[in-house]
C-alpha positions in Angstrom: 60.5 39.6 7.4 59.0 42.7 6.0 60.9 45.2 3.8 60.0 49.2 4.3 57.8 49.7 1.5 56.1 46.4 1.8 55.3 47.8 5.8 54.1 50.7 4.3 51.9 49.3 1.8 50.2 47.1 4.7 49.8 50.1 6.8 48.1 52.5 4.6 45.6 49.8 3.3 44.8 48.6 7.3 44.4 52.6 8.5 42.4 53.3 5.1 40.0 50.6 6.0 39.3 51.8 9.4 39.1 55.4 8.7 42.1 57.0 9.9 43.0 60.2 8.0 46.0 60.3 5.9 46.6 57.1 5.9 49.7 56.9 3.9 51.6 60.0 6.3 50.1 57.5 9.7 52.1 54.4 8.0 55.3 56.4 7.4 55.0 57.9 11.3 54.5 54.4 12.2 57.5 52.8 10.7 59.6 55.7 11.4 58.6 54.8 15.3 59.4 51.2 14.8 63.0 51.2 13.2 63.7 54.4 14.8 64.6 55.9 11.7 63.9 59.5 10.2 61.4 59.9 6.5 64.6 60.5 4.4 65.6 57.1 5.6 62.2 55.4 4.3 62.3 56.5 1.1 65.9 56.1 0.7 66.2 52.5 1.6 62.8 51.0 0.9 64.6 47.5 0.2 65.7 47.5 4.1 63.6 44.8 5.9 62.8 45.4 9.2 64.0 42.9 12.4 61.8 40.2 14.0 61.9 42.6 17.2 61.1 46.1 14.8 58.6 43.8 13.0 57.0 43.1 16.3 56.7 46.8 17.4 55.4 47.8 14.1 52.5 45.2 14.0 51.5 46.6 17.9 51.8 50.7 16.9 49.5 49.4 13.7 47.2 47.8 16.2 46.8 50.8 18.4 46.6 53.3 15.6 44.4 51.2 13.7 42.0 51.2 16.4 41.8 55.1 16.1 43.9 55.7 19.2 45.8 59.5 18.2 49.1 58.8 16.9 50.8 61.7 19.6 49.7 59.5 22.2 51.4 56.2 20.7 54.3 58.3 19.6 54.3 60.3 23.3 55.4 63.1 22.3 53.5 66.3 20.1 55.3 69.5 18.8 53.7 72.6 20.1 55.1 76.2 19.1 58.7 75.2 18.6 58.6 72.8 21.3 58.3 69.3 22.0 55.8 68.3 24.8 55.3 64.8 26.2 51.8 64.0 26.2 49.8 61.1 27.8 46.2 59.9 27.6 46.2 62.4 30.9 46.3 65.5 29.2 44.7 67.1 25.8 47.1 66.9 22.6 48.1 69.9 21.9 46.5 71.7 19.0 47.7 74.5 16.2 44.9 76.5 17.3 46.3 77.0 20.9 49.5 78.6 19.6 47.2 81.8 19.5 47.1 82.4 22.9 50.6 81.8 23.3 51.3 84.3 20.6 49.4 87.1 22.0 50.4 86.2 25.6 53.8 86.6 24.6 53.7 89.9 23.1 52.0 91.2 25.9 53.9 90.3 28.5 57.1 91.5 27.0 55.5 94.9 27.7 54.7 94.4 31.5 56.6 94.8 33.9 56.7 92.1 36.4 55.2 89.2 33.8 53.8 87.1 36.4 51.2 84.7 34.8 48.5 82.4 36.0 47.2 79.5 33.6 44.0 77.7 34.6 43.7 74.3 33.3 47.8 73.7 32.6 47.1 70.0 31.2 50.4 69.2 29.3 51.9 72.4 30.5 52.3 73.7 26.9 50.9 77.0 26.9 52.9 78.3 30.3 55.8 76.6 29.2 55.9 78.0 25.4 55.3 81.1 27.3 58.0 81.1 29.9 60.4 80.0 27.3 60.0 82.9 24.5 59.8 85.9 28.0 62.7 84.5 30.0 62.1 87.1 32.3 58.5 85.7 33.1 57.2 83.8 35.7 53.9 81.6 36.2 51.4 79.9 38.2 50.1 76.5 36.4 46.4 75.0 38.3 44.8 71.7 37.1 42.3 69.4 38.6 44.3 66.7 37.4 47.2 65.8 39.3 47.9 63.3 36.4 48.0 66.2 34.2 50.3 68.0 36.9 52.6 65.6 36.8 52.9 65.0 32.6 53.2 69.3 33.2 55.9 69.1 35.6 58.0 67.0 33.3 58.1 68.8 30.5 58.6 72.2 32.4 61.5 70.0 33.4 62.5 68.7 29.9 62.3 72.4 28.8 64.2 73.6 31.6 61.4 76.2 33.0 60.5 74.4 36.4 62.5 76.9 38.6 59.8 79.8 37.0 56.6 77.6 37.2 54.9 76.5 40.1 52.4 73.9 39.5 49.4 73.3 41.8 46.5 71.2 41.8 43.1 73.3 42.2 39.9 73.5 40.8 40.0 76.7 39.0 41.3 79.2 41.3 40.6 77.3 44.8 44.0 76.6 45.6 45.4 79.8 43.6 48.2 81.5 45.4 46.8 84.9 46.8 48.3 87.3 45.1 47.3 89.3 42.0 48.8 88.8 38.1 49.6 90.4 35.3 47.6 87.8 33.1 45.5 84.8 33.4 45.5 82.5 30.1 43.1 79.5 29.8 42.3 76.6 27.4 39.1 75.7 29.5 36.6 72.8 29.1 34.5 74.1 26.4 32.8 71.5 24.4 29.4 71.1 25.2 28.7 67.0 26.3 26.0 67.3 23.6 28.8 67.2 21.1 31.1 64.4 22.8 29.3 61.8 20.7 29.9 63.8 17.4 33.6 64.0 18.0 36.1 62.5 15.7 36.9 58.9 17.5 40.5 59.6 18.5 39.6 62.5 20.7 35.8 61.1 21.5 37.7 57.6 22.6 41.0 58.7 24.0 41.3 62.3 25.0 40.4 63.4 28.8 36.8 64.2 28.8 37.7 66.2 32.0 39.8 68.3 30.1 37.2 68.5 27.0 33.8 69.2 28.2 32.3 70.8 31.4 30.0 67.9 31.1 27.3 70.6 30.4 26.9 73.5 27.9 30.6 74.1 27.6 30.0 77.2 29.3 30.2 76.9 33.4 33.7 77.1 33.8 34.6 79.5 30.9 31.9 81.7 33.3 33.6 80.7 36.6 37.0 81.9 35.1 35.8 85.1 34.0 33.3 85.4 37.5 36.7 84.7 39.5 39.6 86.5 37.5 38.8 89.9 39.1 40.2 88.9 42.2 43.5 87.6 40.9 44.1 89.8 38.2 46.1 93.5 38.9 44.2 96.9 37.7 44.6 96.7 33.9 45.5 93.0 33.9 44.4 90.7 31.0 42.3 87.5 30.7 43.3 85.5 27.3 41.2 82.4 27.0 40.5 80.2 24.1 36.3 79.3 23.7 34.8 77.3 21.2 32.8 77.2 17.8 29.5 79.6 18.3 30.6 80.4 21.5 31.9 84.3 21.2 28.4 86.1 21.6 27.7 84.6 25.1 31.1 84.6 26.2 31.1 88.6 25.8 28.1 88.5 27.8 30.1 87.3 30.6 31.9 90.5 31.1 30.6 92.8 33.3 31.1 96.1 32.0 31.9 98.0 35.4 35.1 95.6 35.6 35.8 94.6 32.4 36.7 96.8 29.3 35.1 95.7 26.3 36.3 92.1 25.3 38.1 92.0 22.0 37.6 88.4 19.8 40.5 86.6 17.4 39.8 84.6 14.8 41.6 81.1 13.9 42.9 79.9 10.6 39.6 78.7 9.8 37.9 82.8 10.8 36.1 81.0 13.7 36.3 83.6 16.7 38.6 81.6 18.8 40.8 83.6 21.3 38.8 86.0 23.8 41.0 88.8 25.2 39.7 91.1 28.2 41.3 94.1 30.1 40.6 94.6 33.8 39.3 98.5 34.5 
């Protein structure tokens, strides 16, 4: 048997040798998962010896993380916008920059009359569910081409008690969307160019679903479809909020027909990269 301090040292060494970022922090997370204790326990009981069962779990978790499997898939959860979401390899891991979509949507929907919105590519449900959680009288439709992703979103909606306000449908963009007009459409579409996939961090490249990362082309084809088709599903004066990728903003702005849309606005993320496009239908 090994103590917590010995397990931490072992994990930090192995993770560091396998190029895992922040190996000390990641080691602590693995020990916490194995023994089902909080961080304060680790450092106040560093001489605690793991049981045989805990050691076995710890070794298994360590092997997975050393192989660069994301910690979020190992733990099965990720925090986003103050809520805890289930994540599996069927969905993207929610990222801090995507909280921009939620932040802007919440502010705008609170001023809207009907507060009805649609999400394209619902994934884990983190965007729609976070909006619904913060706008109690809003309702939504979440669309995703992946049936497995729809099931993850459904479980999250049930756990976070918004399932009665979120309709989930398997759909390729708007293909099977209800024939109605929304106050807002939100999306974090697959925007990574296929040529860039190989250069992504191993955790992303080897474990996250490529269907949700990339369109298999230049990263712009699904963005273009959403922009082209949104006017059919937005009320006059409604908004499209969409996360986009690095260096895509000039090309994305050009996709908006000035006869249908007001001039789009771009909002930068914390690294000053244009990350969110917001456009209003005329």
